[in-house]
C-alpha positions as CSV (number, residue, x, y, z in Angstrom):
1,M,33.2,-1.6,1.1
2,L,30.7,-2.6,-1.2
3,K,30.3,-6.0,0.4
4,E,30.2,-4.6,4.0
5,L,27.8,-2.1,3.0
6,S,25.5,-4.5,1.0
7,L,24.3,-6.6,4.3
8,V,23.8,-3.4,6.1
9,V,22.0,-2.0,3.0
10,E,19.5,-5.1,3.0
11,R,19.0,-4.9,7.0
12,Q,17.6,-1.4,6.5
13,A,15.3,-2.6,3.5
14,A,14.0,-5.2,5.4
15,R,13.2,-3.1,8.7
16,L,12.1,-0.2,6.5
17,S,9.5,-2.1,4.3
18,P,6.0,-3.3,5.1
19,N,6.9,-7.1,2.9
20,G,9.5,-9.0,2.0
21,I,8.8,-8.4,-2.1
22,L,9.4,-4.9,-1.4
23,A,12.1,-5.6,0.4
24,Q,13.9,-7.2,-1.6
25,D,13.1,-4.3,-4.3
26,A,14.3,-1.4,-2.1
27,A,17.4,-3.3,-1.0
28,Q,18.2,-3.6,-4.8
29,E,17.4,0.7,-5.2
30,G,19.5,1.1,-2.0
31,K,22.5,-1.0,-3.6
32,I,22.8,0.9,-6.6
33,K,22.6,3.9,-4.8
34,L,25.5,2.7,-2.7
35,W,27.3,1.8,-5.6
36,S,27.1,5.0,-7.4
37,L,28.3,7.0,-4.3
38,L,31.4,4.4,-3.7
39,Q,32.2,5.4,-7.6
40,R,31.7,9.0,-6.8
41,G,34.6,8.4,-4.4
42,I,32.4,9.0,-1.2
43,R,33.6,6.9,1.7
44,S,32.0,8.1,4.8
45,R,30.3,5.3,6.3
46,A,27.4,7.5,7.9
47,Y,26.8,9.5,4.8
48,L,26.7,6.6,2.4
49,L,24.1,4.7,5.0
50,A,21.9,8.2,5.5
51,C,22.2,8.2,1.4
52,T,21.1,4.2,1.0
53,R,18.0,4.7,3.8
54,N,16.7,7.9,1.5
55,C,16.7,5.8,-1.1
56,I,14.6,3.2,0.3
57,L,12.4,5.2,1.8
58,N,11.6,7.3,-1.6
59,F,12.1,4.0,-3.1
60,L,9.1,2.6,-1.1
61,A,6.8,6.0,-0.9
62,H,6.5,5.7,-4.9
63,E,6.4,2.2,-5.4
64,S,4.5,0.9,-2.8
65,H,1.5,-2.0,-3.5
66,E,-0.4,-0.5,-0.9
67,P,-4.0,0.1,-2.6
68,L,-4.4,3.5,-4.0
69,P,-6.5,5.9,-2.0
70,F,-10.6,5.7,-1.9
71,A,-11.7,8.7,-4.8
72,F,-14.2,11.0,-3.4
73,V,-18.1,10.3,-3.2
74,E,-20.3,12.3,-4.2
75,R,-23.4,12.1,-1.4
76,A,-26.5,14.4,-1.5
77,D,-26.2,15.0,2.2
78,E,-22.2,15.8,2.1
79,Q,-20.2,16.3,-0.5
80,H,-16.5,15.5,-1.5
81,R,-16.3,12.8,1.2
82,Y,-13.6,10.2,1.4
83,Q,-15.4,6.3,0.9
84,A,-12.9,5.7,3.6
85,D,-14.8,8.0,6.4
86,L,-18.0,5.7,5.4
87,V,-16.3,2.7,7.2
88,P,-17.9,2.2,10.6
89,D,-16.4,3.4,13.7
90,P,-15.5,0.1,16.1
91,G,-18.0,1.8,18.9
92,D,-20.6,2.3,16.7
93,P,-22.8,-0.5,16.0
94,F,-25.5,0.6,13.7
95,A,-22.9,1.4,11.2
96,E,-21.4,-2.1,11.6
97,V,-24.5,-3.2,10.8
98,H,-25.0,-1.6,8.0
99,A,-21.5,-2.0,7.0
100,R,-22.4,-5.7,6.8
101,A,-25.4,-5.3,5.0
102,V,-23.8,-3.5,2.2
103,L,-20.9,-6.2,2.1
104,A,-23.4,-8.8,2.1
105,E,-24.9,-7.5,-1.3
106,L,-21.5,-7.7,-2.6
107,P,-20.0,-11.0,-4.5
108,P,-18.4,-13.1,-1.9
109,R,-14.9,-12.6,-3.0
110,V,-15.4,-9.1,-3.5
111,A,-16.4,-8.9,-0.1
112,A,-13.8,-11.2,1.6
113,A,-11.4,-9.0,-0.4
114,V,-13.2,-5.2,0.6
115,T,-13.0,-7.2,4.5
116,K,-9.6,-8.0,4.2
117,L,-8.4,-4.3,2.8
118,I,-10.6,-2.5,5.4
119,H,-11.1,-4.4,8.7
120,S,-8.6,-6.8,9.3
121,G,-5.4,-5.9,7.1
122,E,-4.8,-9.9,6.1
123,P,-3.2,-10.0,2.4
124,M,-5.8,-10.8,-0.1
125,T,-5.4,-13.9,-2.5
126,G,-4.7,-13.3,-5.9
127,A,-8.8,-14.3,-6.4
128,E,-9.8,-11.4,-4.2
129,R,-7.3,-9.3,-5.9
130,V,-8.5,-10.0,-9.4
131,A,-12.3,-10.1,-8.7
132,L,-11.9,-6.4,-6.8
133,A,-10.1,-5.2,-9.7
134,R,-12.7,-6.6,-12.0
135,F,-15.3,-4.7,-9.5
136,R,-13.9,-2.0,-9.9
137,R,-13.4,-1.5,-13.2
138,R,-17.2,-2.4,-13.7
139,L,-18.0,0.6,-11.5
140,K,-16.2,2.7,-13.7
141,Q,-18.0,1.7,-16.7
142,Q,-21.7,2.7,-15.2
143,P,-22.8,6.1,-15.4
144,A,-23.0,8.0,-12.2
145,A,-26.1,8.3,-10.2
146,V,-27.9,11.3,-10.8
């Protein structure tokens, strides 16, 4: 029964995961859960698959490789506004021009990483990830403007 349901667990993980690497890790967690349930003597196929699905979803929720949410930004006009709120609306031409101006001030790799992260949804290259991490670290080390 373990071999038979392992294939189903792999399909569950592939269907629920945003990418292949997470799918493999999630499938592994699901198989471990399946094995432990079978060791306890549970043989209901529906119950086993529901438990493995929940295990996969829990794994994906906690082990997601998505970027962390943006931190709060204190501004003079509005306090505690998320940085993601500063992303321009598609129909607002001024906001798009402003966003392009801000991106032009960033180093090229950081600008490419931010563009992919926020606008296009494309995966970042390793160099872009490193550049963005270094840029974030430099921003954290700078004293906050008053």
